[in-house]
N, C-alpha and C positions, 0 to 999 in steps of 0.2 A: 504494500500500500504506500503510495507516494504522498508526500506532504502537500502536493498540488491537486489531489483528487477532488477536494471540495471546490476549488477554483475551477477545475476542468468541468465539473458538473454544472456550475453556474454559467460558465461561458458557452457550453453546448446548447443552452436554451436560446442563445442569440443567433442572429443571422450573420454569416461571414461571407465575404470580407466586410470589415467594419473598422471604424476608428477606435483605437483602444488607448486608454490613459494608464501609463506605467508610473509608479511613484517609488522612489528609493531615498533612503537616508545614507549619505556617503561621507566618510571622514574627509575633512577639508585637506585633501592631498591631491596634487596634480596628477600623479600616476593613476590613482584609483578613479578620479573623475574621468580621465581619458579612457580607462578600461570600460567604464559604464557607458560613456558616449559611443564607444566603438561597437556596442551591441546593436546599434540602430543605423538605419540608412541615413544618407546625407539629407534627405527630404524630411526627416522627422523633425517635429517641432519640440525642441528641448529648452526648458527653462530651469534656472538655478536660483535658489534662495538660501542665503547663508543664515545659519542659526544665530541667535543673539550672542552667544559666547564665541562664535567664530570657529568652533571645533568641527562642525558638521555642515553639510550642504544638502538641502532638499532638492532632488532632481525629479522633475516631472517631464514625461515624454509622451507626446501624442503622435501616433503613427498608424497608418492603415495596415491592419494585419489581415492576412488571407485566411488563416485557420487557427483553431484553438491550439493545435500542436505548436505552431510558431510562437505563440505567446508563452506557453509553458517552457519552451526551449530557451527563450530569453531569460525567464526567471531562474531556470536551472544554471545558466551561465553566470548570471549575476550572483547567485549563491556561492560561486567559486571565488569571488573577489573578496578578499579579507576585509572585514569590517562593514560591508554593505548590508543594509537592512531593506528588504522588499516590503512595501506596504500594500 
């Protein structure tokens, strides 16, 4: 059983392709920020908001996703980046 099973069940109720909003909390570190950004196409709408203390950055990404599997794949890759929290 995957940690993404509940998300998959929710997403499968929607029509695809569709615009999906990803949200991550990333340590304020250029390398990790670049790793998260690299998960998405150049056309993705990426916005960054620094936390009050400056230690973390909230990353929001809107991108047209073709399938539920492509969304889960991005979350699985993000989970491999040290310190990144998927919301």
